[in-house]
Structures are given as C-alpha cells and as structure tokens.
C-alpha positions as CSV (number, residue, x, y, z in Angstrom):
1,M,-2.6,-187.9,157.4
2,N,-3.7,-191.4,158.5
3,P,-4.0,-193.6,155.3
4,I,-5.4,-196.5,157.2
5,G,-8.2,-194.2,158.8
6,N,-8.9,-192.9,155.2
7,A,-9.2,-196.5,154.0
8,E,-11.8,-197.2,156.6
9,V,-13.8,-194.1,155.7
10,R,-13.7,-194.9,152.1
11,E,-14.7,-198.6,152.6
12,Q,-17.8,-197.3,154.7
13,E,-18.7,-195.0,151.9
14,E,-18.3,-197.5,149.1
15,S,-19.7,-200.6,150.8
16,S,-23.3,-199.7,149.9
17,F,-22.8,-199.6,146.1
18,I,-19.5,-201.4,145.1
19,G,-19.0,-204.0,147.7
20,A,-15.6,-205.3,148.1
21,R,-14.1,-204.1,144.8
22,M,-10.4,-203.9,145.1
23,G,-9.5,-201.7,142.3
24,R,-6.3,-201.6,140.1
25,V,-5.2,-197.9,140.3
26,R,-1.8,-199.0,141.6
27,W,-1.1,-200.9,138.3
28,T,-2.1,-197.8,136.4
29,I,0.6,-196.0,138.2
30,C,3.0,-198.9,137.4
31,A,2.2,-198.4,133.8
32,M,3.2,-194.8,134.0
33,L,6.5,-195.9,135.4
34,F,6.9,-198.4,132.6
35,F,6.5,-195.8,129.9
36,A,8.8,-193.2,131.8
37,T,11.5,-195.9,131.9
38,S,11.0,-196.8,128.2
39,I,11.5,-193.2,127.2
40,N,14.5,-193.0,129.4
41,Y,16.2,-196.0,127.6
42,M,15.3,-194.7,124.1
43,D,17.1,-191.5,124.9
44,R,20.3,-193.1,126.2
45,Q,20.3,-195.9,123.5
46,V,20.6,-193.5,120.5
47,I,24.2,-192.8,120.7
48,A,25.2,-196.4,121.0
49,L,23.2,-197.1,117.7
50,L,24.9,-194.1,115.9
51,K,28.4,-194.9,117.1
52,P,29.5,-196.7,113.7
53,T,27.9,-193.7,111.9
54,L,29.7,-191.1,114.1
55,E,33.0,-193.0,113.6
56,H,32.7,-191.9,109.8
57,S,30.9,-188.5,110.3
58,I,33.0,-187.0,113.0
59,G,35.9,-189.4,113.2
60,L,34.8,-190.8,116.7
61,T,37.4,-193.2,118.1
62,E,36.9,-196.1,120.7
63,I,38.7,-194.1,123.4
64,A,36.7,-191.0,122.5
65,Y,33.6,-192.9,122.8
66,G,34.5,-194.4,126.1
67,Y,35.1,-190.8,127.4
68,I,31.6,-189.8,126.2
69,V,30.1,-192.7,128.0
70,D,32.3,-191.8,131.0
71,A,30.8,-188.3,131.0
72,F,27.2,-189.8,131.3
73,Q,28.2,-192.1,134.0
74,V,30.1,-189.6,136.1
75,A,27.1,-187.2,135.8
76,Y,24.8,-190.0,136.6
77,A,26.7,-190.8,139.8
78,I,26.7,-187.2,140.8
79,G,23.0,-186.8,140.1
80,L,22.2,-189.8,142.1
81,L,23.8,-188.3,145.2
82,V,21.1,-185.6,145.0
83,A,18.2,-187.2,143.2
84,G,17.1,-189.7,145.8
85,R,17.1,-187.1,148.6
86,V,15.4,-184.6,146.4
87,V,12.6,-187.0,145.5
88,D,12.2,-188.0,149.2
89,R,11.8,-184.3,150.1
90,I,9.7,-182.8,147.3
91,G,7.7,-186.0,146.4
92,T,7.4,-188.1,143.2
93,R,4.8,-186.1,141.4
94,I,6.8,-182.7,141.0
95,G,10.2,-184.6,141.2
96,Y,9.4,-186.6,138.2
97,V,8.3,-183.7,136.1
98,I,11.7,-181.8,136.8
99,I,13.6,-185.0,136.2
100,M,12.0,-185.8,132.8
101,G,12.3,-182.2,131.6
102,I,16.0,-182.1,132.3
103,W,16.9,-185.3,130.5
104,S,14.7,-184.7,127.7
105,L,16.3,-181.2,126.8
106,S,19.6,-182.8,127.2
107,A,18.9,-185.7,124.9
108,M,17.7,-183.2,122.1
109,A,20.8,-181.1,122.7
110,H,22.9,-184.0,121.3
111,A,21.6,-182.9,117.9
112,L,23.7,-179.8,118.1
113,A,27.0,-181.6,118.7
114,S,29.7,-181.9,116.1
115,S,32.6,-183.2,118.1
116,A,33.4,-185.7,120.8
117,L,33.8,-182.9,123.3
118,Q,30.3,-181.5,122.5
119,F,28.8,-184.9,122.8
120,G,30.4,-185.5,126.1
121,I,29.0,-182.1,127.4
122,A,25.5,-183.1,126.2
123,R,26.0,-186.6,127.7
124,F,26.9,-185.1,130.9
125,F,23.5,-183.3,131.3
126,L,21.7,-186.3,130.1
127,G,23.3,-188.2,132.9
128,L,22.4,-185.6,135.4
129,G,18.6,-185.8,134.4
130,E,18.3,-189.6,133.9
131,S,19.8,-190.2,137.2
132,G,16.4,-189.4,138.9
133,N,14.4,-192.0,137.1
134,F,14.9,-195.0,139.2
135,P,15.0,-193.3,142.7
136,A,11.6,-191.7,141.8
137,A,10.3,-195.0,140.4
138,I,11.4,-197.2,143.3
139,K,10.0,-194.6,145.8
140,T,6.7,-194.6,143.9
141,V,6.5,-198.4,144.0
142,A,7.1,-198.3,147.8
143,E,4.3,-195.7,148.2
144,W,1.8,-197.6,146.0
145,F,2.5,-201.3,146.6
146,P,2.7,-203.6,149.6
147,Q,5.9,-205.6,150.1
148,S,4.4,-208.7,148.5
149,E,3.8,-207.0,145.1
150,R,6.9,-204.8,144.9
151,S,9.3,-207.0,143.0
152,L,6.6,-207.8,140.3
153,A,5.8,-204.0,140.1
154,T,9.6,-203.3,139.9
155,G,10.0,-206.0,137.3
156,I,7.2,-204.5,135.1
157,F,8.4,-200.9,135.1
158,N,12.0,-202.0,134.8
159,S,11.1,-204.0,131.7
160,G,10.4,-200.6,130.2
161,A,14.1,-200.2,129.8
162,N,14.1,-203.2,127.4
163,V,11.1,-201.9,125.5
164,G,13.0,-198.6,125.1
165,A,16.1,-200.4,124.0
166,V,14.0,-202.3,121.5
167,L,12.1,-199.3,120.1
168,A,15.3,-197.4,119.5
169,P,16.8,-199.8,116.9
170,L,13.5,-199.8,115.2
171,I,13.0,-196.1,115.0
172,V,16.6,-194.7,114.8
173,P,17.7,-196.3,111.4
174,L,14.5,-195.0,109.8
175,I,14.9,-191.5,111.1
176,V,18.6,-191.5,110.1
177,R,17.7,-192.7,106.6
178,Y,15.2,-190.0,105.9
179,C,16.2,-187.1,108.1
180,G,19.8,-187.6,109.1
181,W,21.5,-188.6,112.4
182,R,20.9,-185.3,114.2
183,A,17.1,-185.8,113.9
184,A,17.5,-189.2,115.7
185,F,18.4,-187.2,119.0
186,L,15.2,-185.2,118.7
187,A,12.7,-187.8,118.2
188,T,12.0,-188.8,121.7
189,G,11.4,-185.2,122.9
190,I,7.7,-185.5,121.9
191,F,7.2,-188.7,123.9
192,S,8.6,-187.0,126.9
193,M,6.4,-183.9,126.8
194,I,3.3,-186.1,126.4
195,W,4.3,-188.2,129.5
196,I,5.0,-185.2,131.7
197,V,1.5,-183.9,131.1
198,W,0.0,-187.4,131.7
199,W,1.9,-187.8,134.9
200,Y,1.3,-184.3,136.4
201,K,-2.4,-184.5,135.7
202,N,-3.1,-187.9,137.0
203,Y,-0.5,-188.8,139.9
204,R,-1.3,-188.5,143.4
205,K,-0.2,-190.2,146.5
206,P,-2.5,-193.2,147.5
207,A,-4.2,-191.3,150.4
208,S,-5.1,-188.4,148.0
209,H,-5.9,-190.2,144.9
210,P,-9.5,-189.5,143.9
211,T,-10.5,-192.9,142.3
212,L,-8.7,-195.1,144.8
213,T,-11.1,-197.6,146.6
214,G,-10.9,-198.0,150.3
215,R,-10.1,-201.7,150.0
216,E,-7.1,-200.9,147.6
217,L,-5.9,-198.2,149.9
218,R,-6.0,-200.6,152.8
219,H,-4.2,-203.3,150.6
220,I,-1.4,-200.8,149.7
221,Y,-0.9,-199.7,153.3
222,K,-1.4,-203.1,155.0
223,E,2.2,-203.2,156.1
224,A,2.3,-199.3,156.9
225,A,2.7,-199.7,160.6
226,V,6.1,-201.4,160.3
227,E,7.3,-199.7,157.1
228,M,6.8,-196.0,157.9
229,G,9.8,-194.3,159.7
230,P,11.3,-191.0,160.6
231,S,13.4,-189.1,157.9
232,V,17.1,-190.0,158.3
233,P,20.0,-187.8,157.1
234,W,21.8,-189.1,154.0
235,V,25.2,-189.5,155.8
236,K,23.5,-191.6,158.6
237,L,22.4,-194.1,155.9
238,L,26.0,-194.9,155.3
239,G,26.2,-196.3,158.7
240,F,24.2,-199.2,157.9
241,R,25.5,-202.5,156.4
242,Q,22.4,-202.8,154.4
243,T,23.2,-199.7,152.4
244,W,26.7,-201.0,151.7
245,A,25.3,-204.4,150.6
246,F,22.9,-202.7,148.1
247,S,25.6,-200.3,146.9
248,I,28.4,-202.8,146.4
249,A,26.0,-205.0,144.4
250,K,25.0,-202.0,142.3
251,F,28.7,-201.2,141.8
252,L,29.6,-204.7,140.5
253,T,26.5,-205.5,138.4
254,D,25.2,-202.2,136.9
255,P,28.3,-201.6,134.8
256,I,27.5,-204.9,132.9
257,W,24.0,-203.6,131.8
258,W,25.8,-200.2,130.7
259,F,28.2,-202.3,128.8
260,Y,25.5,-204.3,127.0
261,L,23.6,-201.0,126.4
262,F,26.4,-199.0,125.1
263,W,28.6,-201.5,123.3
264,L,26.3,-204.4,121.9
265,P,25.7,-202.5,118.7
266,S,29.4,-202.0,118.2
267,Y,30.1,-205.7,119.2
268,F,27.7,-206.9,116.5
269,S,29.1,-204.5,114.0
270,A,32.6,-205.4,114.6
271,K,32.2,-209.1,115.2
272,F,29.6,-210.0,112.6
273,H,30.0,-207.0,110.2
274,L,26.5,-205.6,110.6
275,N,25.6,-202.1,109.6
276,L,23.0,-199.8,111.1
277,S,20.1,-201.1,109.0
278,H,20.9,-204.7,110.1
279,L,21.6,-204.1,113.7
280,G,18.0,-203.9,114.7
281,L,16.9,-207.6,114.7
282,P,19.8,-208.9,117.0
283,L,19.2,-206.1,119.5
284,I,15.5,-206.4,119.3
285,I,15.7,-210.1,120.1
286,V,18.2,-209.5,123.0
287,Y,16.1,-206.7,124.5
288,N,12.8,-208.6,124.2
289,M,14.4,-211.5,126.0
290,S,15.6,-209.0,128.7
291,A,12.1,-207.8,129.0
292,V,10.8,-211.3,129.7
293,G,13.6,-211.7,132.3
294,S,12.7,-208.4,134.1
295,I,9.1,-209.5,134.6
296,G,9.9,-213.1,135.1
297,G,12.6,-212.1,137.6
298,G,10.0,-210.0,139.5
299,W,7.7,-212.9,139.7
300,L,10.4,-215.4,140.5
301,P,10.2,-215.1,144.4
302,A,6.6,-216.3,144.5
303,P,7.3,-220.0,143.5
304,F,10.2,-219.9,146.0
305,R,7.8,-218.8,148.7
306,K,5.4,-221.5,147.8
307,L,8.4,-224.0,148.5
308,G,8.3,-222.8,152.0
309,L,11.2,-220.2,151.9
310,S,10.9,-216.9,153.8
311,A,10.4,-213.6,152.0
312,S,14.1,-212.9,152.1
313,G,15.1,-216.4,151.3
314,A,12.9,-216.4,148.2
315,R,14.4,-212.9,147.2
316,I,17.9,-214.3,147.6
317,S,17.1,-217.6,145.8
318,A,15.8,-215.5,142.8
319,M,19.0,-213.6,142.6
320,F,21.0,-216.6,142.8
321,F,19.1,-218.3,139.8
322,C,19.6,-215.1,137.8
323,A,23.3,-214.9,138.6
324,C,23.8,-218.5,137.5
325,L,22.0,-217.8,134.2
326,V,24.6,-215.0,133.3
327,V,27.7,-217.3,133.7
328,P,27.7,-218.7,130.0
329,V,28.5,-215.3,128.5
330,F,32.2,-215.9,129.3
331,T,32.3,-217.8,126.0
332,L,31.2,-214.9,123.8
333,G,34.8,-213.7,123.0
334,H,35.2,-216.8,120.9
335,V,31.6,-217.5,119.6
336,G,31.6,-217.6,115.7
337,S,27.7,-217.9,115.2
338,E,25.7,-214.6,115.2
339,W,22.7,-216.6,116.5
340,T,24.6,-218.2,119.3
341,A,25.8,-214.8,120.5
342,I,22.2,-213.4,120.3
343,G,20.9,-216.3,122.4
344,L,23.7,-216.1,125.1
345,L,23.3,-212.4,125.3
346,G,19.5,-212.5,125.5
347,V,19.6,-215.0,128.3
348,A,22.3,-212.9,130.1
349,A,20.4,-209.5,129.6
350,G,17.2,-211.1,130.8
351,A,18.9,-212.5,134.0
352,H,20.4,-209.2,134.7
353,Q,17.1,-207.5,134.6
354,G,15.6,-210.2,136.8
355,W,18.5,-209.8,139.3
356,S,18.0,-205.9,139.0
357,A,14.3,-206.2,139.8
358,N,15.0,-208.2,143.0
359,L,18.0,-206.2,143.9
360,F,16.0,-202.9,143.7
361,T,13.3,-204.4,145.9
362,T,15.8,-205.3,148.6
363,V,15.8,-201.6,149.4
364,S,12.2,-201.4,150.3
365,D,12.5,-204.8,152.0
366,M,15.3,-203.5,154.3
367,F,14.3,-199.8,154.8
368,P,11.4,-197.6,155.7
369,R,9.6,-195.8,152.8
370,T,11.1,-192.5,154.0
371,A,14.6,-193.7,153.1
372,V,13.9,-195.7,150.1
373,G,14.7,-192.8,147.5
374,A,17.9,-191.9,149.4
375,V,19.2,-195.5,149.5
376,V,18.4,-196.3,145.9
377,G,20.3,-192.9,145.1
378,I,23.4,-194.0,147.0
379,G,23.3,-197.5,145.3
380,G,22.6,-196.0,141.9
381,M,25.6,-193.6,142.3
382,A,27.8,-196.6,143.1
383,G,26.5,-198.4,140.1
384,A,27.2,-195.3,137.9
385,A,30.7,-195.0,139.2
386,G,31.5,-198.7,138.4
387,G,29.9,-198.0,135.0
388,A,32.3,-195.1,134.5
389,L,35.3,-197.3,135.4
390,L,34.2,-200.0,133.1
391,A,33.5,-197.6,130.2
392,F,37.1,-196.3,130.7
393,F,38.4,-199.8,130.8
394,T,36.3,-201.0,127.8
395,G,37.5,-198.1,125.5
396,H,41.2,-198.8,126.2
397,I,40.9,-202.6,125.9
398,L,39.1,-202.4,122.7
399,A,41.6,-199.9,121.2
400,R,44.5,-202.1,122.1
401,T,43.2,-205.7,121.7
402,H,40.2,-205.3,119.4
403,S,38.6,-208.1,121.4
404,Y,35.6,-208.3,123.8
405,A,36.8,-211.6,125.5
406,I,38.1,-210.1,128.6
407,L,35.0,-208.1,129.0
408,F,32.7,-211.0,128.7
409,I,34.6,-213.0,131.2
410,L,34.2,-210.2,133.7
411,S,30.4,-210.0,132.8
412,S,29.9,-213.7,133.6
413,S,31.4,-213.6,137.1
414,V,30.3,-210.3,139.0
415,Y,26.8,-211.4,139.9
416,L,27.7,-214.3,142.0
417,V,30.5,-212.2,143.7
418,A,27.8,-209.5,144.5
419,L,25.5,-212.0,145.9
420,V,28.1,-213.4,148.3
421,I,28.8,-209.7,149.5
422,V,25.1,-209.1,150.0
423,N,24.7,-212.1,152.2
424,L,27.8,-211.4,154.2
425,L,26.8,-207.7,154.9
426,A,23.0,-208.1,155.1
427,P,22.2,-211.7,156.1
428,G,18.5,-212.4,155.8
429,L,18.0,-208.8,154.3
430,K,17.4,-207.7,158.0
431,K,15.1,-204.7,158.4
432,V,16.7,-201.5,159.5
433,E,15.0,-199.8,162.4
434,F,15.5,-196.0,162.8
435,S,15.0,-194.3,166.2
436,A,12.5,-191.6,166.1
C-alpha cells in the first residue's frame, strides 16, 4: 500500500468540492488515546486511595503493600517484553481491544480479594494488561502524526494519566461511602467496555480511514520516506545505543511517577492526617497540575525551535527544563505546610509528565515506525523494573523510618542524571538506520 499515492488520489477526488481542507481526524484518534489512558490510570489508582482503608479492613502493612505494588510492576515489566512486539505485529486496532479487555477484567477482579496475597495476584494480571497501553498509544501516534506534532500529541494523550488520577479520588470515596470498597474496583469496568466498542468501530490506519482527507493523509506521511523501515528482531534492537539511552532514562525516572501514584495518598494521610474523604482535594490539585505539565511539556519544544535550535536540540532543552523543575521536591521530607507540599508536588508531577511526553517522543525521533512499539516496550519494561525496585525499597524504608525524606531526595535528582546518560549514549538523538 502506498499512502502517498493514496493521498494524491484523494486530493484529486476532493479538489473539486472541498478545496484544500486539511481535516482533523488525527486529533480524534488522539482523543481516543487520551480516554484510554484516563481509564488506565483510574484502574491503577484505586488501590492507592484505598490503602488506608485496607490497612484497617484486612490488616494491610507497608511491606505487604510494597509487595502488592511489586507484583504489578514485575508483571508490567514482563508484559512490556511482549506487548510492544505484539502491537507491532497485529496492529493497534485489535491489539488495543485485547489490551483493554485484559486489564479491565483484572481490575474488577480486585473486588474478590480478601488478603494481601489475593490482591497481589489480581495486581499481577492488571500489570500484564496495562503494560500494553503505552506501546500501543505511542505506535498509534507514530502512525497518525508527523514528527513535528508527535510530542504535542503524546503530551495530550499522556495527560489522560492525570485526568484518570484526578477522577479516581473524586469517584472512589463516593462509591466506598455508599457501596463499600469492593465496588470501587468494579466501577471503571463500564468505561472500559464503552471505549472498546468506540475504538473497534472507528479506528483504522490512516491509509484505510474512510473520512481522512487527501491533504491530511499527505500531512501525516510527509516524512514517510525517511521513517518507514524494515521489521527488526527484538534482540537486534538491544544492539543500538539509542535503545539503551531510552531504556535507562525510563529505568531511572518512571519509578518516581509510580511512587507518586501509589504513595501520595499515604503520604498526605500520614504527614497531614487526611482521611479518605479529605484526600481528594490535594490529589486533584497535584494531578491537574501534572496534566498542564504533560500538555505544556509536549508543546515546549516549539518555542525552543523558534530560538533557532534543531529538532533534537529543542527536545533535549525541553527535557532539561522539566528536569530542573523537579529538583525542589528534595525539601518535602521536612515541609510542615500541606499547601507547600501540594505546590511542590504539583510542579514536580507536571514536570515529570512534560519530561515523559518528550522522552516517549525520542523513540519515534530515533527509530523507524516499524520499531517504535518494540522500543517503547523495552524502555517501559526497564521503567517497570525500576518501579519494582523502588516499591520494595519504599515499603521497607517507610516500615523502618516512617519518613519520606530519603525518597524525595532520590526523586529530585534522577532526571538530571538520566538526561546526562541520554546525551552520552545518543548525542543529538541520532536516527537509527536499519539495513533492508
């Protein structure tokens, strides 16, 4: 199939009655990715919100909770070994349906759990399912957006993580109040089913989409000649420094986001004595700020380009700016004001999401589309492995010291370290070239 040839045919057919209309189908696809990511984060956030409740109802301890998070992270890492390649092989339309179905059933299965072990089992299968979301979404962005728009599109869909994290503290306390904590794990299932039908009915690749205009198709594929490439075995991808640059950066920085996601409710509860009904406002503010950071971070390379930087220079500059914004969280171990903590965490979470939007986009900057899903999977696996290590570390540190100081010091420093490593391994985000 020749997408450029299809674009020329469509433009000829359309020219007599719609002129030079661009069309915005690609942004509708981005909206679908946004809602999928929102549901994804609603599912994974529920247990963090219910941690104080589960401590009383089933005797959950800090160490046991750390193991439950570990079960999710290990499964997430294992799943990412497979998810990226599966999405590359079977495509995003069917792949996303399978991915969403697995994680939704696993999320609802938490309602049957009555012990830390049972929660760990449910969490393991949730991790397997949710591991496919970002490889599928990043591959979809690579298929539907030219390079110049990808970081913005990634920032927009990635902001769904923050929306999901905001909706959860709004919805979960109400469900727990009227229906009990088990019902909270069932609530997102209906959203997942609606999304699966919407996606399967409406998603097609650009060259096959019935409502895409010729001009928009040409816009999407304007860099196709240099970005399409042969399929490459997964193992061969490990031979490229660019793969290691992305993966090490994910290993160092992804765990910080997992730490925020799974331990911020507990931090506010322990530090400022907030119960479930009062946790909502701090978390809503933090995650709303992170949503702004996600979209703003995706947009951030544009003004750097206007200053005369290259595309890769603008991307690196945006990542450096985000990395610097995270540094002040090292003070949180000793902050006595709830609102100061909210402000510092909001800025740090927003900076992480801006960093993440640009880090994800470096994959499509450096690799042909045929390898994007697999490379994102490898990097995501590294991030999940780092998250598992930090979860184990966090559970034991909190059980022994009852202090978050060490954890916030670690959170403040890893982004700058990761950026140095990216620049050493992949200077200028050099493009990988595969032999046919």
